[in-house]
C-alpha positions as CSV (number, residue, x, y, z in Angstrom):
1,V,5.8,9.5,12.6
2,L,3.2,8.0,10.3
3,F,3.6,6.7,6.8
4,R,1.0,6.7,4.1
5,S,0.5,3.6,1.9
6,S,-2.4,2.9,-0.4
7,G,-4.4,5.8,1.2
8,S,-4.2,4.5,4.8
9,L,-2.1,5.6,7.7
10,F,-0.1,3.1,9.7
11,S,2.6,3.2,12.4
12,P,6.3,2.7,11.4
13,Y,6.9,-0.5,13.5
14,P,6.4,-2.9,10.6
15,L,9.4,-1.2,8.9
16,K,11.6,-1.3,12.0
17,I,12.4,-5.0,12.1
18,P,13.3,-5.4,8.4
19,R,15.5,-2.3,8.7
20,R,17.2,-3.8,11.8
21,F,17.8,-7.1,9.8
22,W,19.6,-5.3,6.9
23,Y,21.6,-3.1,9.3
24,C,22.8,-6.3,11.1
25,L,23.6,-7.9,7.7
26,N,25.6,-4.8,6.8
27,A,27.5,-4.8,10.1
28,P,28.0,-7.9,9.7
29,D,26.8,-9.0,13.1
30,V,25.6,-12.6,13.6
31,D,24.8,-12.1,17.3
32,A,22.6,-9.1,16.5
33,L,20.9,-11.1,13.7
34,S,20.2,-13.8,16.2
35,D,18.1,-11.3,18.2
36,V,16.3,-10.0,15.2
37,I,15.1,-13.3,13.5
38,S,12.4,-15.5,14.8
39,D,12.9,-19.2,15.7
40,D,10.9,-20.1,12.6
41,C,12.5,-17.5,10.3
42,R,12.5,-18.4,6.6
43,I,14.9,-16.8,4.1
44,I,14.0,-17.4,0.4
45,D,16.5,-16.8,-2.4
46,P,15.6,-15.6,-6.0
47,R,15.7,-19.2,-7.2
48,G,12.9,-20.2,-4.8
49,A,15.1,-22.2,-2.5
50,W,14.8,-21.5,1.2
51,V,16.3,-22.1,4.6
52,E,14.2,-22.2,7.7
53,G,14.9,-21.9,11.4
54,R,17.1,-19.5,13.3
55,D,20.1,-21.8,13.5
56,T,20.1,-22.6,9.7
57,C,19.5,-18.9,8.8
58,L,22.4,-17.9,11.0
59,Q,24.6,-20.7,9.5
60,M,23.8,-19.2,6.1
61,M,24.7,-15.7,7.2
62,R,28.0,-16.9,8.7
63,A,28.8,-18.6,5.4
64,L,27.9,-15.4,3.4
65,F,30.1,-13.3,5.6
66,K,32.9,-15.7,5.2
67,I,32.6,-15.9,1.4
68,D,32.0,-12.2,0.9
69,P,32.6,-9.9,3.9
70,D,31.9,-6.9,1.7
71,Y,28.2,-7.9,1.0
72,R,25.9,-4.9,1.7
73,I,22.3,-4.0,1.2
74,H,21.5,-0.5,0.0
75,V,17.8,0.4,0.2
76,N,16.3,2.9,-2.2
77,S,12.7,2.7,-0.9
78,M,10.4,0.7,1.3
79,G,6.7,0.5,2.0
80,R,4.0,-1.7,3.3
81,S,1.4,-3.7,1.5
82,G,-0.9,-5.7,3.8
83,G,1.3,-7.8,6.1
84,N,4.3,-7.4,3.9
85,V,7.1,-4.8,3.9
86,L,8.3,-4.3,0.3
87,I,11.8,-3.0,-0.2
88,A,13.6,-1.9,-3.4
89,G,17.4,-1.6,-3.6
90,R,20.6,-3.2,-4.6
91,T,23.4,-5.2,-3.1
92,T,27.1,-4.6,-3.4
93,A,29.7,-7.3,-2.9
94,R,33.2,-8.3,-3.8
95,N,31.8,-11.3,-5.5
96,P,29.8,-10.2,-8.6
97,R,27.2,-13.0,-8.2
98,F,26.0,-11.3,-5.0
99,A,25.9,-7.8,-6.4
100,T,22.6,-7.0,-8.1
101,T,19.5,-4.8,-8.2
102,T,17.0,-6.5,-6.0
103,L,13.5,-6.3,-4.6
104,W,12.8,-7.9,-1.1
105,R,9.6,-8.8,0.7
106,A,9.7,-9.1,4.5
107,R,7.2,-10.3,7.1
108,S,7.7,-9.4,10.7
109,D,6.0,-8.7,14.0
110,R,7.0,-6.1,16.5
111,R,10.0,-8.1,17.7
112,H,11.2,-10.5,15.0
113,L,11.7,-11.1,11.3
114,H,9.7,-14.1,10.2
115,E,10.4,-14.1,6.4
116,W,12.8,-12.4,4.0
117,Q,12.5,-13.1,0.3
118,S,14.7,-11.8,-2.4
119,Y,13.5,-11.2,-6.0
120,S,16.5,-10.7,-8.2
121,S,16.9,-11.4,-11.9
122,A,20.6,-12.1,-11.5
123,P,21.5,-15.4,-13.2
124,G,23.3,-18.1,-11.2
125,V,23.0,-20.6,-8.5
126,S,20.7,-20.6,-5.5
127,Y,22.3,-18.6,-2.8
128,C,20.7,-20.9,-0.2
129,R,22.1,-24.0,-1.8
130,L,25.5,-22.4,-2.3
131,L,25.8,-21.3,1.4
132,V,24.2,-24.2,3.3
133,G,24.1,-27.0,0.7
134,D,21.4,-29.7,1.3
135,K,19.9,-27.8,4.3
136,A,18.3,-25.5,1.6
137,Q,14.9,-26.7,0.5
138,M,12.8,-26.1,-2.6
139,G,9.1,-26.0,-3.0
140,P,7.3,-28.7,-5.0
141,F,6.5,-26.2,-7.8
142,L,10.1,-25.2,-8.3
143,E,11.3,-28.8,-8.1
144,A,8.8,-29.8,-10.8
145,V,10.0,-26.9,-13.0
146,L,13.6,-27.9,-12.6
147,L,12.8,-31.5,-13.3
148,A,10.9,-30.6,-16.4
149,F,13.9,-28.5,-17.7
150,A,16.2,-31.4,-16.9
151,V,14.0,-33.9,-18.8
152,L,13.7,-31.4,-21.7
153,K,17.5,-31.0,-21.8
154,I,18.1,-34.7,-21.8
155,T,15.5,-35.4,-24.5
156,S,16.6,-32.6,-26.8
157,G,20.2,-33.6,-26.8
């Protein structure tokens, strides 16, 4: 089976690993997730915070499954752009802060998921920070934006 994207043909293997990742999330099966994600896997939430490394990613997934065992990913479409797999869909969950329409970007090789990024407009806290606390990191740009908003809030009363 071949898929057409941007006028070129490519094999389906880049789609296979992200698909296995969300199947494992929907199971929920941490042992299977451990086989799917790479040692240096990075999961990035809609707020720009991330966790990195297999152990920390699995810790985050365990916390998610504990907080909301009904969390599920429902994919409407997926395709490939360069080295990225682009996915559109929604999540359902018992907790409304986890249920939203979402876009995802995944990077993988033939065996492992290396990066999973969520782009959601849902308001709220960083999922990474909520689930693993200080193990979640933020990039310098996002930290600068948050600092600017904090200063603005303090100075404006």
